[in-house]
C-alpha positions in Angstrom: 15.6 -28.8 -52.1 16.8 -28.1 -55.8 17.3 -31.3 -57.7 20.3 -30.1 -59.6 21.9 -32.5 -62.0 24.9 -34.3 -60.9 26.6 -36.4 -63.9 28.8 -39.2 -63.2 31.6 -37.0 -64.7 31.2 -34.4 -62.3 30.5 -36.5 -59.2 34.2 -37.2 -58.3 33.5 -40.7 -57.8 34.6 -42.3 -61.1 37.9 -43.0 -62.7 39.3 -41.1 -65.7 38.9 -44.2 -67.8 35.1 -44.2 -67.1 34.8 -40.5 -67.6 36.5 -40.6 -70.9 34.3 -43.4 -72.0 31.3 -41.4 -71.0 32.5 -38.7 -73.1 33.2 -41.0 -76.0 36.9 -40.1 -76.3 38.0 -41.1 -79.6 41.1 -42.9 -78.4 38.8 -45.4 -76.4 36.5 -46.2 -79.5 38.5 -49.2 -80.6 37.8 -50.8 -77.2 34.0 -51.0 -77.5 31.4 -52.0 -80.1 28.7 -49.3 -79.7 28.0 -46.5 -77.2 24.9 -47.1 -75.1 22.4 -45.0 -76.8 18.8 -46.3 -77.6 19.3 -45.9 -81.6 22.5 -48.0 -81.4 20.6 -51.2 -80.3 18.9 -51.9 -83.7 22.5 -52.5 -85.2 23.5 -54.5 -82.2 20.4 -56.7 -82.5 21.2 -57.4 -86.2 24.8 -58.2 -85.5 24.1 -60.3 -82.6 21.4 -62.3 -84.5 24.0 -63.1 -87.5 26.2 -65.0 -85.2 24.1 -66.3 -82.4 21.5 -68.5 -83.9 24.0 -71.4 -84.6 24.0 -74.9 -83.6 26.6 -76.8 -81.6 26.9 -80.6 -82.0 23.3 -80.6 -83.2 22.0 -78.4 -80.4 20.3 -75.2 -80.7 21.7 -72.6 -78.4 18.4 -71.2 -77.4 16.8 -74.5 -76.8 19.9 -75.5 -74.5 19.7 -72.2 -72.6 15.9 -72.5 -72.0 16.0 -76.0 -70.9 18.8 -75.5 -68.6 16.9 -72.5 -67.0 13.9 -74.5 -66.5 15.9 -77.2 -64.8 17.6 -74.6 -62.5 14.3 -73.1 -61.6 12.3 -76.5 -60.9 12.3 -76.2 -57.3 11.5 -72.5 -56.9 8.2 -70.7 -56.8 8.6 -68.5 -60.0 6.4 -65.8 -61.5 4.5 -66.1 -64.7 6.5 -63.2 -66.1 9.7 -65.0 -65.4 8.5 -68.2 -66.8 7.3 -66.6 -69.8 10.7 -64.9 -70.3 12.6 -68.2 -70.1 10.3 -69.8 -72.7 10.9 -66.6 -74.9 14.4 -67.3 -75.1 13.4 -70.2 -77.6 12.2 -67.4 -80.0 14.9 -65.9 -82.5 13.4 -62.4 -81.8 14.4 -62.6 -78.1 17.6 -61.1 -76.8 18.9 -60.4 -73.4 20.4 -57.7 -71.2 22.6 -59.1 -68.5 24.4 -58.0 -65.4 26.5 -60.2 -63.3 27.5 -60.1 -59.6 29.0 -62.2 -56.8 27.0 -64.1 -54.2 27.3 -61.5 -51.6 25.6 -62.3 -48.3 21.9 -60.8 -48.2 22.9 -58.9 -51.4 26.1 -57.1 -49.9 26.1 -53.7 -50.9 23.1 -51.5 -52.3 24.6 -51.2 -55.8 23.6 -54.9 -56.2 19.9 -53.8 -56.2 20.8 -50.9 -58.8 22.6 -53.5 -61.2 19.5 -55.5 -61.4 17.1 -52.6 -61.7 19.3 -51.0 -64.5 18.9 -54.3 -66.2 15.1 -54.6 -65.8 14.4 -51.1 -66.8 16.6 -51.2 -69.6 14.6 -54.2 -71.0 11.3 -52.2 -70.6 12.9 -49.3 -72.5 14.1 -51.4 -75.4 10.8 -53.2 -75.6 8.9 -49.7 -75.9 11.6 -48.8 -78.6 11.5 -52.0 -80.6 8.3 -53.6 -79.9 8.8 -56.3 -82.5 11.6 -57.9 -80.4 11.7 -59.6 -76.8 14.0 -58.4 -74.3 14.7 -60.6 -71.1 16.6 -59.2 -68.0 19.5 -61.8 -66.8 21.3 -61.7 -63.5 24.4 -64.0 -63.9 25.5 -65.4 -60.6 29.1 -65.7 -60.0 28.8 -69.0 -58.5 32.1 -70.3 -59.6 34.1 -67.6 -57.8 36.2 -68.7 -54.7 36.9 -65.5 -53.2 34.8 -66.1 -50.1 36.2 -63.3 -48.1 34.8 -60.8 -50.5 31.1 -62.0 -50.1 30.9 -63.4 -46.4 29.4 -60.1 -45.0 27.1 -57.3 -45.2 26.7 -53.9 -43.2 23.9 -52.8 -41.1 24.1 -49.5 -39.3 27.8 -49.3 -39.0 28.0 -52.9 -37.9 29.6 -55.7 -40.2 27.4 -58.8 -40.1 29.8 -61.7 -41.1 29.5 -65.5 -41.8 32.4 -66.9 -40.1 33.7 -70.2 -41.9 36.2 -72.0 -43.8 35.7 -72.1 -47.5 37.4 -73.4 -50.6 36.2 -74.1 -54.2 33.4 -72.5 -56.0 31.1 -70.4 -53.6 28.0 -71.3 -55.3 28.5 -74.8 -54.1 29.1 -73.8 -50.6 26.7 -75.2 -48.1 24.8 -72.8 -46.0 25.5 -74.6 -42.8 25.9 -71.9 -40.0 24.0 -69.1 -41.4 21.3 -69.6 -38.5 23.9 -67.8 -36.3 24.2 -64.9 -38.8 20.5 -64.8 -38.6 20.6 -64.5 -34.8 23.1 -61.5 -34.9 21.0 -59.8 -37.6 17.7 -60.2 -35.7 19.1 -58.6 -32.6 20.1 -55.6 -34.7 17.0 -54.8 -36.6 14.1 -55.2 -33.9 10.8 -56.5 -34.1 8.8 -54.1 -36.5 6.8 -55.4 -39.4 9.4 -54.6 -41.8 12.2 -56.3 -39.5 10.0 -59.5 -39.5 9.7 -59.4 -43.2 13.5 -59.2 -43.5 14.0 -62.1 -41.0 11.6 -64.1 -42.9 13.3 -63.3 -46.1 16.8 -64.2 -44.8 15.4 -67.4 -43.0 13.6 -68.6 -46.4 16.5 -67.9 -48.4 19.6 -69.0 -46.4 18.0 -71.6 -44.0 15.8 -73.3 -46.4 18.3 -73.8 -49.2 21.2 -76.1 -49.3 23.8 -74.0 -51.0 24.9 -70.4 -51.6 23.8 -70.4 -55.4 20.3 -71.7 -54.5 19.9 -69.3 -51.6 21.0 -66.4 -53.8 18.5 -67.3 -56.5 15.8 -67.3 -53.9 16.5 -64.2 -52.4 16.9 -62.2 -55.7 13.8 -64.0 -57.2 11.8 -62.8 -54.1 13.0 -59.3 -54.4 12.3 -59.0 -58.1 9.7 -61.8 -58.8 7.1 -59.5 -60.6 9.7 -58.1 -62.9 10.4 -61.1 -65.0 14.0 -61.3 -63.9 15.9 -64.6 -65.0 18.6 -65.6 -62.7 21.4 -67.9 -64.5 24.0 -70.1 -62.9 26.9 -70.6 -65.3 28.2 -73.8 -63.1 26.4 -75.9 -65.6 27.6 -78.9 -67.7 25.0 -78.5 -70.5 25.9 -74.7 -70.9 29.7 -75.4 -70.8 29.2 -77.8 -73.6 28.4 -74.9 -75.8 31.7 -73.3 -74.7 33.9 -76.5 -75.5 35.4 -75.0 -78.7 36.5 -71.7 -77.1 37.9 -73.5 -73.9 39.8 -75.8 -76.3 41.3 -72.9 -78.2 42.2 -71.3 -74.9 44.2 -74.5 -73.8 45.8 -75.0 -77.1 46.5 -71.4 -78.4 46.4 -69.1 -75.3 44.4 -66.5 -77.5 43.3 -64.5 -74.6 46.6 -63.8 -73.4 47.8 -62.7 -76.7 44.8 -60.4 -77.5 44.3 -58.9 -74.0 48.1 -58.2 -73.5 48.1 -56.3 -76.9 44.8 -54.3 -76.1 46.4 -53.3 -72.6 48.9 -51.2 -74.5 46.0 -49.1 -75.5 45.1 -48.6 -72.0 48.6 -47.6 -70.7 47.5 -44.1 -69.7 44.9 -45.7 -67.3 45.0 -48.2 -64.6 44.6 -51.8 -66.1 42.0 -53.6 -64.1 43.1 -57.2 -64.6 46.0 -58.9 -66.3 45.7 -61.9 -68.3 47.2 -65.3 -67.6 48.7 -67.6 -70.3 45.6 -69.9 -69.7 42.6 -68.2 -68.3 40.8 -71.3 -67.1 40.3 -72.9 -63.8 39.9 -76.6 -63.1 37.1 -77.4 -60.6 36.0 -80.4 -58.9 34.1 -80.6 -55.6 35.8 -78.0 -53.3 38.7 -77.5 -55.8 39.1 -74.5 -58.1 42.7 -74.1 -59.3 44.5 -72.6 -62.2 45.4 -74.5 -65.1 49.2 -73.9 -65.8 51.2 -75.0 -68.9 54.7 -76.0 -68.3 57.0 -77.7 -71.1 53.8 -79.2 -72.8 52.2 -80.5 -69.6 49.0 -79.0 -68.1 49.2 -78.9 -64.5 46.7 -78.0 -62.0 48.1 -75.6 -59.6 48.6 -76.7 -55.7 47.7 -80.2 -56.8 49.5 -83.3 -58.2 47.1 -83.4 -61.1 48.5 -83.0 -64.7 47.6 -83.7 -68.3 49.1 -84.1 -71.6 47.7 -82.1 -74.4 45.7 -85.0 -75.6 44.6 -85.8 -72.1 43.5 -82.3 -71.3 41.3 -82.1 -74.5 39.7 -85.4 -73.9 38.9 -84.2 -70.3 37.3 -81.0 -71.7 35.1 -82.8 -74.0 34.0 -85.5 -71.3 33.8 -83.1 -68.6 33.3 -79.5 -69.7 31.8 -78.6 -66.3 35.4 -79.1 -64.7 36.6 -76.1 -66.8 35.9 -72.7 -65.4 36.7 -69.5 -67.1 38.4 -66.7 -65.0 37.6 -63.1 -65.1 39.2 -62.6 -68.5 37.4 -65.5 -70.1 34.1 -65.5 -68.3 32.6 -62.5 -70.3 33.2 -64.6 -73.6 31.5 -67.5 -72.0 28.4 -65.4 -71.1 28.2 -63.9 -74.6 28.4 -67.5 -76.3 25.6 -68.8 -74.5 23.4 -65.8 -74.3 21.6 -63.8 -77.0 23.0 -60.8 -75.2 22.9 -57.2 -76.4 24.2 -55.4 -73.3 26.4 -55.9 -70.3 25.6 -53.7 -67.4 28.3 -53.1 -64.7 30.1 -50.8 -62.4 33.1 -48.7 -63.4 35.6 -51.5 -62.2 33.7 -54.2 -64.5 33.5 -51.9 -67.5 37.3 -51.3 -67.1 38.2 -55.0 -67.6 35.5 -55.4 -70.2 37.6 -52.7 -72.2 40.3 -55.3 -72.4 38.5 -57.9 -74.2 37.2 -56.7 -77.5 40.1 -58.1 -79.6 39.5 -61.4 -78.1 36.0 -61.4 -79.0 36.6 -60.6 -82.4 39.3 -63.3 -82.6 36.6 -65.9 -81.5 34.0 -64.3 -83.8 31.7 -63.3 -81.1 29.6 -60.1 -80.8 31.1 -57.7 -78.3 28.0 -56.3 -76.1 27.1 -52.8 -75.6 28.6 -51.7 -72.4 26.5 -49.5 -70.1 27.5 -48.2 -66.5 24.8 -49.1 -64.1 22.8 -46.5 -62.4 24.2 -44.9 -59.3 21.9 -43.7 -56.7 21.8 -41.6 -53.6 18.8 -42.4 -51.3 17.9 -39.4 -49.2 15.0 -39.1 -46.6 12.6 -36.1 -46.5 14.3 -35.3 -43.1 17.8 -35.2 -44.7 16.4 -33.1 -47.6 15.0 -30.6 -45.0 18.3 -30.3 -43.2 20.0 -29.5 -46.6 17.4 -26.9 -47.3 17.9 -25.2 -43.9 21.7 -25.3 -44.5 21.2 -23.8 -47.9 23.1 -26.9 -49.5 22.5 -28.2 -53.0 23.2 -31.8 -54.1 26.2 -30.4 -56.0 27.5 -29.0 -52.6 27.0 -32.4 -51.0 29.0 -34.4 -53.6 32.0 -32.1 -52.9 35.1 -33.4 -51.3 34.5 -32.7 -47.4 37.4 -30.3 -46.9 36.5 -28.4 -50.1 32.9 -28.4 -49.0 33.8 -26.9 -45.6 36.0 -24.1 -47.0 33.4 -23.2 -49.7 30.7 -22.9 -47.1 32.8 -20.9 -45.0 33.3 -18.6 -47.6 29.8 -18.4 -48.6 28.6 -17.8 -45.1 31.1 -15.1 -44.4 30.1 -11.3 -45.3 33.7 -10.4 -46.3 36.0 -11.9 -49.0 38.3 -14.6 -47.6 40.3 -14.2 -50.7 43.6 -12.1 -50.8 44.1 -12.4 -54.5 43.6 -8.7 -55.0 46.2 -7.9 -52.4 48.8 -10.4 -53.8 48.3 -8.7 -57.3 49.0 -5.3 -55.8 52.0 -6.6 -54.0 53.4 -8.1 -57.2 52.9 -4.7 -59.0 54.9 -3.1 -56.3 57.6 -5.6 -56.7 57.7 -5.1 -60.5 59.2 -1.7 -59.8 61.8 -3.2 -57.4 62.8 -5.9 -60.0 63.2 -3.0 -62.7 65.5 -1.3 -60.3 67.3 -4.3 -59.4 68.6 -4.8 -62.9 70.1 -1.5 -62.7 72.2 -2.1 -59.8 74.4 -4.7 -58.5 73.1 -8.3 -59.1 73.1 -9.2 -55.4 70.2 -6.9 -55.0 68.1 -9.0 -57.4 68.2 -11.9 -55.1 67.2 -9.9 -52.1 64.1 -8.6 -54.0 63.0 -12.0 -55.0 63.4 -13.4 -51.5 61.5 -10.3 -50.1 58.7 -10.8 -52.5 58.4 -14.6 -51.8 58.3 -13.9 -48.1 55.4 -11.3 -48.4 53.5 -13.4 -50.6 53.9 -16.4 -48.3 52.8 -14.2 -45.5 49.6 -13.3 -47.3 49.0 -16.9 -47.8 49.3 -17.5 -44.2 47.2 -14.6 -43.2 44.3 -16.0 -45.8 44.5 -19.5 -44.0 44.4 -18.0 -40.5 41.4 -15.9 -41.6 39.8 -19.0 -42.9 40.5 -21.0 -40.1 39.1 -18.2 -37.6 35.9 -18.0 -39.6 35.7 -21.9 -39.4 35.8 -21.5 -35.4 33.1 -18.9 -35.6 30.9 -20.9 -37.7 31.7 -24.2 -36.2 28.2 -25.0 -35.0 26.8 -24.7 -38.5 29.7 -26.4 -40.4 29.4 -29.3 -38.0 25.7 -29.8 -39.0 26.9 -29.7 -42.7 29.6 -32.2 -41.9 27.2 -34.5 -40.0 24.7 -34.3 -42.9 27.3 -35.2 -45.5 28.4 -38.1 -43.6 25.0 -39.5 -43.3 24.6 -39.4 -46.9 28.2 -40.4 -47.7 29.2 -42.8 -45.0 33.0 -42.9 -44.6 33.3 -40.2 -47.3 32.4 -42.7 -49.9 29.2 -43.5 -51.9 26.5 -44.8 -50.0 25.8 -47.6 -52.6 29.3 -49.0 -51.9 28.8 -49.0 -47.9 25.2 -49.8 -47.0 23.1 -52.8 -47.3 19.3 -52.6 -48.6 18.0 -53.7 -45.3 19.0 -50.3 -43.6 16.4 -48.5 -45.8 13.8 -51.6 -46.0 13.6 -51.3 -42.2 12.1 -47.8 -42.6 10.4 -47.9 -45.9 9.5 -51.5 -46.7 8.3 -52.5 -50.1 8.1 -48.7 -51.0 12.0 -48.8 -51.3 12.2 -51.1 -54.3 8.9 -49.8 -55.9 10.6 -46.3 -55.8 13.9 -47.5 -57.2 12.2 -49.4 -60.0 10.2 -46.5 -60.9 12.9 -43.8 -61.0 16.0 -45.3 -62.5 16.7 -44.4 -66.2 19.9 -46.7 -67.1 20.7 -44.6 -70.3 21.1 -41.2 -68.6 24.6 -40.8 -67.3 23.3 -39.0 -64.1 23.2 -39.6 -60.4 19.6 -40.8 -59.4 18.9 -38.8 -56.1 15.8 -40.4 -54.7 13.7 -38.7 -52.0 12.3 -41.2 -49.6 
């Protein structure tokens, strides 16, 4: 089967904002720092280096970061590569590439895997291009999110496997109680093959032998990528948040994010704005509580509680307990870039869309804005599916087409005669040109009659063309149904596979080869779909 190139821009699955970014549209250039090209990373390194290696309250950022990571990993079996990467963070010539993701149950959708691999592979490419520096892949766990309903399930062969329980507060702190029942359901679905046993063991070790969701997710992700040097970071940390105190204080007292992001969103008025800022973009967290901080008449109130603080009290609380202040989606990117020596953030289209809103806020806070890279997108296809496509004379470009358009195109392609009455319509229009000229020479009432008759006959040809297409679809129904069936296999629910399926569905069949193949093939700086034959 021909491996024709499917660019993100032509795939039909990305918003106009992302398409324009990939085209480097001039109007968007004020919203990002540097476009993700390998040659642009040298300047990014120099800029980040100029404002990252500073001290806060006598503490070196790199030392705080490395020490906190060692603490977070102390109860985990870690590869030498990962341990070495953590130690390298103390080195002024070490920089990070970061992706972030929610704590989705058993990784959630496939694109979680692709985000991590994009991050790992970009670090490898950067090391090859700039060998005098070190590059560490970071997975930032969104442990402080509280949208449990977004993460408490994963799909396996058209069945949604869900963790049913109540939840409030930061999901990373959530107890893993009850996940044994989820494993029971999952085990019945996957059978008893060797790969199935590996998946059961992976789930059990991750979720039944760790006490909270943050540790479970760290264990799971570490097991999947333990040989690649991936460093997994939990931002729900007092020591790390100490480094963020000046920025959180500025947010509380000056509401800088609201002002900057609101102004920037005017530049995005021709697109869908991903998120809107609040006046204060911080939550207050404590145990199972994560609620917005609201400023009313000089008093800082914690939403849905009786807690409130004066200005002096909220600042004192921040300085004494920085761990109780949690940045929201607007402010979390700033937090990440303050504590990490980061060069590039890798995310999906939706993530990049809200990052585009933030550059002015970074500039106000004198923090380097990272390069923004769209993560790899992947279509996994088995040899059997590729053979089917060959027999049906389909290209990958065909299969990416909207299903209605695909069926129409294939019907016309497989028909020996033209299902296109354009020439007949053109001839008809020429005949009516004479009648229009004639009409101008007689009573005006005739003009209307000519126009009405032309419209009627052109519409008649349209209807005949549609009926002919429909008749051919019936005649070719068996072959067209095979085409539809194949596309539905590759694009479940007529959506991208990576946004519907879990990695386990492929691991059952292909085992460790699945991750090996993905790691080998993904090229993060190429804006093309990776179509991987398994």
